[in-house]
C-alpha positions, 0 to 999 in steps of 0.5 A: 511375471509381476509379483503382488508387492510390485502391484501394491507398490504401483497402486500406491505410487499411482494413488499418491500421484493422483492425490497430488494432481487432485490437490493441485487442481483443487487449489483456487490459485497457483503459488505464482498467482498468490505471489503476484497478488501479494506483490500487487497488494504490497504496491497498493499499500505503499501507494495508499500510504504515500497518498495519506502522507502527502495529504498530511504534508499538504495540511502542514504546508497550508498551516505554515503558509497561513501563519506566515501570511498572518505575520506579514499582515500584522507587519503591514498593519503595524507599518501603516499605523506607524506611518499614518498621517493624522489630519485634524 
């Protein structure tokens, strides 16, 4: 025959298991889903950061190219002035 303390213990263990099941069902996402979403967010952040870095690097390269072309133009202009033939 089952005693009253045994019934109370069964009731409490059943109540705890129902509470655990309820809390797992009430979750919006499982822990695995949260892990996958966190990994994807991290990958997206790395991608966005690399695009920003690439854009800044491109601007630096274009600025250097412009200064280099300006220097070459000045050199060609000086050479033309030095070798110019004056016709009177």
